[in-house]
C-alpha positions as CSV (number, residue, x, y, z in Angstrom):
1,G,118.8,-24.0,9.4
2,A,121.9,-24.5,11.5
3,I,123.0,-27.4,9.2
4,W,122.4,-25.3,6.1
5,F,124.4,-22.4,7.6
6,T,127.2,-24.8,8.4
7,W,127.3,-26.2,4.9
8,L,127.1,-22.8,3.3
9,S,129.8,-21.4,5.5
10,H,132.0,-24.4,4.6
11,L,131.4,-23.7,0.9
12,V,132.1,-20.0,1.2
13,I,135.2,-20.5,3.2
14,N,136.5,-23.0,0.6
15,I,135.9,-20.5,-2.2
16,V,137.0,-17.2,-0.5
17,T,140.0,-18.1,1.7
18,P,142.3,-19.3,-1.2
19,Y,142.0,-15.8,-2.7
20,I,142.9,-14.1,0.6
21,F,145.5,-16.5,2.0
22,G,146.6,-18.5,-1.1
23,Q,145.2,-21.6,0.4
24,T,142.0,-22.9,2.1
25,K,142.0,-21.9,5.8
26,G,139.3,-22.5,8.5
27,N,137.1,-24.8,6.4
28,M,136.5,-27.1,9.3
29,L,135.5,-24.2,11.6
30,L,131.9,-25.1,11.9
31,I,132.0,-28.8,10.8
32,N,133.3,-30.5,13.9
33,Y,131.1,-32.0,16.7
34,V,131.7,-29.2,19.1
35,S,130.8,-26.4,16.7
36,P,128.0,-24.1,17.8
37,T,126.0,-24.7,14.7
38,I,126.2,-28.5,15.0
39,L,125.3,-28.2,18.7
40,L,122.3,-25.9,17.7
41,G,121.2,-28.5,15.1
42,A,121.4,-31.3,17.7
43,I,119.4,-29.3,20.2
44,A,116.8,-28.6,17.5
45,L,116.5,-32.3,16.7
46,L,116.2,-33.1,20.4
47,L,113.4,-30.6,20.8
48,L,111.7,-31.9,17.7
49,F,111.8,-35.6,18.7
50,A,110.9,-34.8,22.3
51,K,107.4,-33.8,21.1
52,L,107.1,-37.0,19.2
53,N,104.4,-39.4,20.5
54,P,105.1,-42.8,18.8
55,G,102.7,-45.7,18.7
56,A,103.3,-49.0,20.5
57,V,105.2,-50.7,17.6
58,M,107.4,-47.6,17.2
59,K,108.1,-47.6,20.9
60,K,109.3,-51.2,20.7
61,I,111.6,-50.3,17.8
62,I,112.9,-47.2,19.6
63,S,113.4,-49.2,22.8
64,F,115.5,-51.7,21.0
65,F,117.7,-49.2,19.1
66,A,118.0,-46.4,21.8
67,P,120.6,-48.2,23.9
68,L,122.7,-48.7,20.7
69,A,122.6,-45.1,19.5
70,F,125.3,-43.7,21.9
71,G,127.4,-46.8,21.1
72,V,127.2,-45.9,17.4
73,Y,128.5,-42.5,18.1
74,L,131.3,-43.7,20.4
75,I,132.4,-46.3,17.9
76,H,132.6,-44.2,14.8
77,V,134.3,-41.2,16.5
78,E,136.8,-43.3,18.6
79,P,140.3,-42.1,17.4
80,L,141.7,-45.5,16.5
81,I,138.6,-46.4,14.5
82,W,138.4,-43.0,12.9
83,R,142.1,-42.9,11.9
84,N,142.5,-46.5,10.8
85,L,139.1,-47.4,9.3
86,M,137.2,-44.3,8.4
87,A,139.5,-41.2,7.7
88,W,139.1,-40.2,4.1
89,R,137.3,-43.5,3.2
90,F,134.3,-41.6,2.0
91,R,136.3,-39.0,0.1
92,P,135.6,-40.6,-3.3
93,L,131.9,-40.0,-2.8
94,A,132.5,-36.3,-3.4
95,D,133.5,-37.1,-7.0
96,L,130.1,-38.7,-7.7
97,P,127.6,-37.0,-10.0
98,A,125.2,-34.8,-8.0
99,P,122.1,-37.1,-8.6
100,L,124.0,-40.0,-7.1
101,L,125.6,-38.2,-4.3
102,I,122.6,-37.9,-1.9
103,P,121.4,-41.5,-2.1
104,V,125.0,-42.9,-1.9
105,I,125.8,-40.8,1.2
106,L,122.5,-41.9,2.8
107,L,123.3,-45.5,2.0
108,A,126.9,-45.1,3.4
109,A,125.5,-43.5,6.6
110,F,123.0,-46.3,7.0
111,G,125.7,-48.9,6.5
112,L,127.9,-47.2,9.1
113,W,125.0,-46.9,11.5
114,L,124.1,-50.6,10.9
115,T,127.7,-51.8,11.4
116,C,128.1,-49.8,14.6
117,S,124.7,-50.9,15.9
118,C,125.6,-54.6,15.3
119,L,129.0,-54.1,17.1
120,D,127.3,-52.4,20.1
121,F,124.6,-55.0,20.2
122,V,127.3,-57.7,20.5
123,R,128.8,-55.5,23.3
124,L,125.5,-55.3,25.1
125,Q,125.0,-59.1,24.9
126,L,128.5,-59.7,26.2
127,F,127.9,-57.3,29.1
128,K,124.7,-59.2,29.9
129,L,126.5,-62.5,29.7
130,L,129.2,-61.3,32.0
131,R,126.6,-59.6,34.3
132,I,128.4,-56.3,34.0
133,P,125.1,-54.3,34.8
134,K,124.7,-56.3,38.1
135,L,128.4,-55.9,38.9
136,S,128.4,-52.2,38.3
137,G,125.2,-51.8,40.4
138,W,126.9,-53.7,43.3
139,L,130.1,-51.7,42.9
140,D,128.0,-48.5,42.9
141,R,126.2,-49.5,46.1
142,K,129.5,-50.4,47.8
143,L,131.3,-47.2,46.8
144,S,128.3,-45.1,47.8
145,S,128.2,-46.8,51.2
146,L,131.9,-46.3,51.7
147,G,131.6,-42.6,50.7
148,Q,128.7,-42.1,53.2
149,K,130.7,-43.8,55.9
150,L,133.7,-41.5,55.2
151,L,131.4,-38.5,55.2
152,D,129.9,-39.6,58.5
153,R,133.4,-40.1,60.0
154,F,135.0,-37.0,58.5
155,P,132.2,-34.5,57.9
156,P,133.2,-31.6,55.7
157,K,134.1,-28.4,57.6
158,N,131.8,-25.5,57.4
159,L,133.4,-23.2,54.8
160,T,131.8,-20.1,56.1
161,E,133.7,-20.2,59.4
């Protein structure tokens, strides 16, 4: 519902605002990642999938791809990637005939997801090779220990006094 509302508001804004202002204004209002309707849609998806009880095979597939999911997001919204590789690249899809539009968009989204997943998979393998997880664990333990020693040596003052 939130996604349909977002799409319909975008459509209405594109039709109505040129008559009022002489040009389209505010058509990206609910489209960006921090929009309330996109957030509501994301929460709805989270709640929907939280109730999912996958089988053993599906759990293995999810376990493989889950670490890559956030990487996919980070890669394709990173400003340099977005501006130089993606901005307006998919604009010609809007000119396709309606029956082709949905399958082509789904195929493009799958291609983008697959490309970013492969990139993030390479990053994960490189991190394992360089032992970044072990290094970050060691660094975390050292910094936590140092922080605790500082707190012991210089305890915070009681703010109620």
